[in-house]
Each structure stands twice: as C-alpha cells, then as structure tokens.
C-alpha positions in Angstrom: -139.2 -91.2 72.6 -137.8 -91.4 69.2 -138.8 -91.0 65.6 -139.9 -93.8 63.5 -140.0 -93.7 59.7 -142.4 -95.9 57.5 -143.0 -96.0 53.9 -146.4 -96.2 52.3 -146.9 -96.1 48.4 -143.4 -94.5 47.9 -143.6 -91.9 50.5 -141.9 -91.8 53.8 -143.9 -90.7 57.0 -142.6 -89.7 60.2 -144.1 -90.6 63.7 -143.2 -89.7 67.2 -143.1 -93.0 69.2 -142.6 -93.8 73.0 -141.4 -96.9 74.6 -142.9 -98.5 77.7 -143.0 -101.9 79.5 -146.0 -104.0 79.7 -147.2 -105.6 83.1 -145.3 -108.8 82.1 -142.0 -106.9 81.6 -142.0 -106.8 77.9 -141.0 -103.7 75.8 -143.8 -102.2 73.7 -144.1 -99.0 71.6 -147.0 -96.6 71.2 -147.5 -93.6 68.8 -147.5 -90.2 70.4 -147.9 -88.0 67.4 -148.1 -88.3 63.6 -145.7 -85.7 62.0 -146.8 -86.3 58.3 -144.7 -86.9 55.2 -141.0 -86.2 55.5 -140.7 -84.4 52.2 -143.5 -82.1 53.2 -142.3 -80.9 56.5 -141.6 -77.2 56.7 -138.2 -76.3 58.0 -139.7 -73.8 60.3 -142.0 -76.3 62.0 -139.1 -78.7 62.7 -137.0 -75.9 64.2 -139.9 -74.8 66.3 -140.3 -78.3 67.8 -136.6 -78.5 68.6 -136.7 -75.2 70.3 -139.9 -76.1 72.3 -138.3 -79.3 73.6 -135.1 -77.5 74.5 -137.0 -74.8 76.5 -139.0 -77.4 78.5 -136.1 -79.8 79.2 -133.8 -77.0 80.4 -131.2 -77.7 77.6 -129.4 -75.0 75.7 -131.4 -73.6 72.8 -130.0 -74.3 69.4 -128.7 -71.4 67.4 -131.3 -69.8 65.3 -130.2 -68.6 61.9 -131.4 -65.0 61.1 -134.4 -64.8 58.8 -133.1 -63.3 55.6 -134.7 -59.9 54.6 -137.4 -60.4 51.9 -136.1 -59.5 48.5 -138.6 -57.7 46.1 -138.0 -58.2 42.5 -139.4 -55.8 39.9 -142.1 -57.2 37.9 -141.6 -57.4 34.1 -143.5 -55.1 31.9 -146.0 -56.9 29.8 -149.2 -54.8 29.2 -148.0 -52.6 26.3 -146.3 -55.7 24.6 -149.4 -57.8 24.9 -151.4 -55.0 23.1 -148.7 -54.8 20.3 -148.6 -58.7 20.1 -152.4 -58.7 19.6 -152.3 -56.0 17.0 -149.4 -57.6 15.2 -151.3 -60.9 14.9 -154.6 -59.3 14.1 -153.0 -57.4 11.2 -151.6 -60.7 9.8 -148.0 -59.3 10.0 -146.7 -62.5 11.7 -147.7 -64.9 8.9 -147.0 -62.3 6.1 -143.3 -61.8 7.3 -142.7 -65.3 8.2 -143.7 -66.3 4.6 -141.6 -63.7 3.0 -138.5 -64.5 5.0 -138.8 -68.2 5.0 -135.6 -70.1 4.3 -134.6 -73.6 4.9 -131.2 -72.5 6.0 -132.4 -70.8 9.2 -133.0 -72.8 12.4 -134.6 -69.9 14.2 -137.6 -67.6 13.5 -136.6 -64.3 11.9 -140.1 -63.0 12.2 -139.9 -63.4 16.0 -136.6 -61.4 16.0 -138.0 -58.7 13.7 -141.1 -58.5 15.9 -138.9 -58.1 19.1 -137.1 -55.3 17.5 -140.1 -53.5 16.3 -141.8 -53.7 19.8 -138.6 -52.4 21.3 -138.6 -49.5 18.9 -142.2 -48.7 19.9 -141.8 -48.9 23.6 -138.2 -48.3 24.5 -136.0 -47.6 21.4 -132.5 -49.0 21.8 -129.6 -50.6 19.9 -129.4 -54.2 19.1 -127.3 -54.8 22.5 -129.8 -52.6 24.2 -132.6 -55.0 23.1 -130.9 -57.8 25.0 -130.9 -55.6 28.2 -134.5 -54.6 27.5 -135.6 -58.3 27.3 -134.4 -58.7 30.9 -137.1 -56.2 32.1 -140.0 -57.2 29.9 -142.0 -60.2 28.8 -142.7 -60.5 25.1 -145.5 -63.0 24.3 -144.6 -66.1 22.5 -140.8 -65.4 22.7 -138.1 -67.4 24.3 -135.8 -64.6 25.4 -132.9 -67.0 26.0 -132.8 -67.8 22.2 -132.3 -64.1 21.3 -128.7 -63.1 20.8 -126.9 -60.2 19.4 -125.6 -62.2 16.5 -129.1 -63.4 15.7 -130.6 -59.9 15.8 -127.8 -58.6 13.3 -128.5 -61.7 11.1 -132.3 -61.0 11.1 -131.6 -57.5 9.9 -129.5 -59.0 7.0 -132.3 -61.2 6.2 -134.6 -58.3 6.3 -132.6 -56.3 3.8 -132.1 -59.3 1.6 -135.9 -59.9 1.5 -136.9 -56.3 1.6 -138.9 -56.4 -1.7 -140.8 -59.6 -0.6 -141.5 -58.2 3.0 -142.8 -54.9 1.6 -145.1 -56.6 -0.9 -146.4 -58.9 1.8 -147.0 -56.1 4.3 -148.8 -54.0 1.7 -151.3 -56.9 1.1 -152.0 -56.9 4.9 -152.4 -53.1 4.8 -154.8 -52.8 2.0 -158.0 -53.5 4.0 -157.2 -50.7 6.3 -156.9 -48.2 3.4 -159.5 -46.7 1.3 -159.9 -48.9 -1.7 -159.9 -45.8 -3.8 -157.1 -44.2 -1.9 -157.2 -40.5 -3.1 -154.6 -38.7 -1.2 -151.0 -39.7 0.0 -148.4 -37.3 1.4 -144.7 -37.5 0.8 -141.9 -36.1 2.9 -138.1 -36.2 3.3 -136.0 -36.0 6.3 -132.2 -36.2 6.9 -130.5 -38.6 9.3 -127.0 -37.4 10.4 -124.2 -40.1 10.8 -121.3 -40.0 13.2 -118.3 -41.8 11.9 -115.8 -41.5 9.2 -115.4 -45.0 7.7 -116.3 -45.4 4.1 -117.5 -48.4 2.1 -118.3 -49.0 -1.6 -121.6 -47.6 -2.5 -121.9 -45.7 0.8 -125.2 -43.8 1.3 -123.6 -41.7 4.0 -122.7 -38.5 2.0 -122.3 -34.9 2.9 -125.3 -32.8 2.1 -127.5 -30.1 3.6 -128.8 -31.2 7.0 -132.1 -30.2 8.4 -130.9 -30.8 11.9 -127.9 -28.5 11.8 -128.9 -26.2 9.0 -125.5 -26.7 7.3 -123.4 -29.4 5.7 -123.4 -32.9 7.5 -122.6 -36.5 6.7 -126.0 -38.2 6.5 -128.5 -40.2 4.5 -131.9 -39.2 3.3 -135.2 -41.0 4.3 -138.2 -40.6 2.1 -141.6 -41.6 3.6 -145.1 -41.8 1.9 -148.1 -41.9 4.2 -151.9 -41.8 3.9 -154.0 -38.8 5.0 -154.7 -40.7 8.2 -151.0 -40.8 9.0 -150.4 -44.6 8.2 -147.0 -45.1 6.6 -147.2 -47.2 3.4 -143.8 -46.9 1.8 -140.2 -45.7 2.5 -136.8 -45.4 0.8 -133.2 -44.6 1.8 -131.2 -42.3 -0.4 -127.7 -40.9 -0.5 -127.1 -37.9 1.8 -126.4 -35.5 -1.1 -129.3 -36.6 -3.4 -131.4 -33.9 -5.0 -135.0 -33.9 -3.6 -136.8 -34.1 -7.0 -134.9 -37.3 -7.9 -136.3 -39.1 -4.9 -139.9 -38.6 -5.9 -140.0 -41.0 -9.1 -138.7 -44.2 -7.4 -140.8 -43.6 -4.3 -144.1 -42.8 -6.2 -143.5 -45.7 -8.6 -143.1 -48.3 -5.9 -146.2 -46.9 -4.2 -148.3 -46.8 -7.3 -147.5 -50.5 -8.0 -148.8 -51.6 -4.6 -151.8 -49.3 -3.9 -154.7 -48.0 -6.0 -153.6 -44.3 -5.6 -155.6 -41.9 -7.8 -154.0 -38.6 -6.5 -150.6 -37.7 -5.0 -150.0 -34.5 -3.2 -146.4 -33.5 -2.1 -146.4 -31.6 1.0 -143.0 -29.9 1.4 -141.7 -27.2 3.6 -138.8 -24.7 2.8 -136.1 -27.2 3.9 -137.1 -30.0 1.5 -138.0 -28.3 -1.9 -137.6 -24.8 -3.1 -139.5 -22.6 -5.7 -136.7 -22.8 -8.0 -137.2 -26.5 -8.9 -141.0 -26.6 -9.2 -140.6 -27.1 -12.9 -139.1 -30.5 -12.4 -142.0 -31.5 -10.1 -144.5 -30.3 -12.6 -143.0 -32.5 -15.5 -143.6 -35.8 -13.5 -146.2 -38.0 -14.8 -147.6 -40.5 -12.3 -149.0 -42.6 -15.2 -145.4 -43.5 -16.5 -143.3 -42.6 -13.5 -141.2 -40.4 -15.8 -140.8 -36.8 -16.5 -142.6 -35.4 -19.5 -140.7 -33.4 -22.3 -140.6 -29.7 -21.9 -143.9 -28.0 -23.0 -145.8 -31.4 -22.7 -148.7 -31.9 -20.2 -148.5 -35.0 -17.9 -151.3 -37.4 -18.1 -151.4 -37.7 -14.3 -149.7 -34.6 -12.9 -148.1 -34.5 -9.5 -149.8 -32.0 -7.2 -147.9 -30.2 -4.4 -148.2 -27.8 -1.5 -145.0 -26.0 -1.1 -143.9 -23.6 1.8 -142.0 -20.7 0.5 -140.7 -17.7 2.7 -141.9 -14.4 1.1 -138.6 -12.8 2.2 -136.5 -15.1 0.0 -138.1 -13.9 -3.3 -138.6 -10.1 -3.8 -141.4 -10.9 -6.3 -143.2 -12.6 -3.5 -142.7 -9.8 -1.2 -144.4 -7.4 -3.7 -147.4 -9.7 -3.8 -147.7 -9.8 -0.1 -147.3 -6.1 0.3 -150.2 -5.5 -2.2 -152.6 -7.4 0.0 -154.3 -6.1 3.1 -154.3 -8.1 6.4 -156.1 -7.8 9.6 -153.7 -6.3 12.1 -155.5 -7.9 15.1 -156.5 -11.4 14.0 -155.1 -14.3 11.9 -156.1 -13.9 8.2 -155.6 -15.7 5.0 -155.4 -14.2 1.5 -155.2 -15.8 -2.0 -153.7 -14.7 -5.2 -151.5 -16.0 -8.1 -147.8 -15.9 -8.8 -146.2 -16.9 -11.9 -149.3 -18.9 -13.0 -149.5 -20.8 -9.7 -152.0 -20.4 -6.9 -150.5 -18.6 -4.0 -152.0 -18.7 -0.4 -150.6 -16.3 2.1 -151.2 -16.7 5.7 -150.7 -14.0 8.3 -150.7 -14.3 12.1 -150.1 -11.2 14.1 -148.6 -12.9 17.2 -146.3 -15.0 15.1 -145.2 -12.2 13.0 -144.5 -9.9 16.2 -142.5 -12.9 17.7 -140.5 -13.2 14.5 -139.8 -9.6 14.5 -138.7 -9.6 18.1 -136.2 -12.6 17.4 -134.8 -10.8 14.4 -134.2 -7.6 16.5 -132.6 -9.7 19.3 -130.2 -11.3 16.8 -129.3 -8.0 15.3 -128.7 -6.5 18.9 -126.5 -9.4 19.8 -124.4 -9.0 16.6 -124.1 -5.2 17.2 -123.0 -5.8 20.8 -120.4 -8.5 19.6 -119.1 -6.0 16.9 -118.7 -3.3 19.8 -116.9 -5.7 21.9 -114.3 -6.8 19.2 -114.0 -3.0 18.2 -113.3 -2.0 21.8 -110.6 -4.9 22.2 -108.9 -3.7 19.2 -108.9 0.0 20.5 -107.5 -1.3 23.9 -104.9 -3.3 22.1 -103.9 -0.2 20.0 -103.7 1.8 23.3 -101.2 -0.7 24.7 -103.4 -2.4 27.2 -102.6 -6.0 28.2 -105.3 -8.3 27.1 -106.0 -12.1 27.8 -106.0 -14.4 24.9 -104.8 -14.3 21.3 -103.9 -11.0 19.8 -106.8 -9.4 17.8 -106.2 -8.3 14.3 -107.9 -6.1 11.9 -109.3 -7.8 8.7 -106.7 -8.0 6.0 -107.7 -5.5 3.4 -106.0 -5.8 0.0 -104.3 -2.8 -1.1 -104.8 -1.7 -4.8 -101.6 -0.1 -6.1 -101.8 2.1 -9.1 
C-alpha cells in the first residue's frame, strides 16, 4: 500500500491505494481509503494513523512529542472603554476636537490620541509611558494601538496646548445642550498641586506658595475650576503657585461668561482658599465688566459668595457665637449678621466633642514631649550619660544694664 496524491481544482487530495495482480498477471491498483485534502489534515489524525499501523504490525512506536500545556491569556478590558467611547461620540466631542486641532502638517489623528489619554485618566490614570503599557491590556474602540507612541502622545499634548482656546470653545458648544439655557448658578473652587523637582524655566508656573496638601509652603501651581450645580466642569485655568486667590476670579469668570449664559455666580470657598480679610476685593468684582469697581461704587452684577470662616480665628465672631443659644444634644443652625454680612452658624454636638478631644490630645502630647525634654536636661545636668546629641537650654539673651 502507498499514498497517492492527485490534484483537482488547485487542491491536493490524498488516497490510500493497494496494489494487486489481476488473473492475467498484470499489476492493478484499488483505493482503500480517501484521506481528504492534504492542507486540511490535522497533525493529530496523521500521528494517530501512524501509531495504529505501528502497533498492529509490531513495529516500534514512533516517539510522541508531549502535548504542550494550554496557555491561558488574559482577556483585554473593553466594557468601560466601549461605554466611554459611545458617550464621547454621542456628545460630539470627537468631531469638535478634530475640527479644533485640524492641521495639514499632522499625519496622525490628534483627537484619537487625546481620546486615548482621557479614557486612561478615567479608568486607570497613568503617565504617558504608562498609557503605552495600559494599551497592552485594553481594547480602545476605533484605535490602532500600534500607531500610539510616547512621542506622539507628547506631541498631542503640545497640540492641545497650542489649540487650547479653539478646543475649549468647541467643547463649550457641545456642552451647551446639556446645560440649563438660563444657567443660574455655577461654583468656583481652587486647589493646589504640589510639584517635585527643582528645575526652573522662563515664565514658570511652579512657584512656592501655601499648599493645601501640607498646610505650609510648597512648590506648586494653582488649578481653578468652574462647575455647574450638577457638578459638570465647564472651565478651568492654571495659575502660578503663589497667586492671590482673588486675582484668579476675574480671568476665570470672564472666560466662562463669554461662553455660557450665566446669570448668577456663587463662589463657594473654604477657609483654605479665601479669608474674611479679602472679602472686600470679592465684593468689588462686577460680572458685567469683569473688573473691580471703584471704592464705594456698587457693581452692576455683583459676585455672590459662601465663605467658611472658623469662629476661633476672629474674636469678634467668637462673641457672636457666644451670644447665641444652641441645642446641646442635636445639630442646630442659627443666623445673625456680622459687619453688615449674613452670618450662618452651624453647631454639631458630636463634631464639637470630637474637635475638643483632638485638641486635648494634641495638648497632652505637647506636654508629654515637654516633660521628656525637661527630664533629659535634668539628667544631663546630673551627669548621666545619654544617647544622641547633647541637649541645650534655649539661648536667652542677657540684658546688661
């Protein structure tokens, strides 16, 4: 027996054929089995036939290569990115950003790169290099990940900065249908972003200022954000790290008023952003012109604000609080006036008790540290050997008559 190959319509077929002699002594062939197309024979079926023939003929079994263990590859994340992709397109951000960043000098889509970085920030925030690693584990719709490089991501950021005004105007047009056409209230807040690094460049925004993270001086920049009452951000700006809070309001509000039909602005600030001392500067702002009015003049469209001020910072406020009666067992709110302004005072017994407890714990810790240092000085004066540097009394200047 042997195998015979025959070609039909461009395909090769294999048949098992046996030779035999006819009664007149001639050699003839007859087909034993049709094995099928040669390019469709599974390797396993061929090996099984060889082993079967070897076993029945008593020949040595051919060596069988071990079956490799199955390899399970992780599936790429897709669900969240598909939802974001649909939202991105339904809001029209794809066409708006593509139009704003259109340039004949670019061979690749900046909008696709920006979209990729935005999706990364929303799902698994990482650096530009981290985005490349992230793309190995996810599937972004309508994106050829092989075309995304670190250099192109950096250039996309440069293009986004160069076309910032056009992009923000285009995005504002897409967001207007989502907003109340007679938008009545927006909120403004500032936050500080610390920077690690000592390099300096011309016009550097990274300056030393009061940081909300460390409650002290730090190298940073300041980020201002305006959002609707529903929490939708509609404008942002980046300022120097040492900028005064009131100086950030005018450019932010002016840009926002140019894009949206805002009738009323309320600045909501905590004690780390604004202080009672600079309220006069806020009250002089005129939203109609985007400038400060002269002293004594009344703004056409005044800026409104809600400001958190600790009563313990100002003795006058403390006297106002002491004059009011609060429920000792339940939260209560009282209202009065202070320096011609409306003053709302909230009292929560549990929060007050916790604050008193923390204050007493800090005082006890300071007292214990003071006693420890005093004992170390006494032991040192008594001639005892102590570990560490030698303790010293504070240097007190001597006044000589």
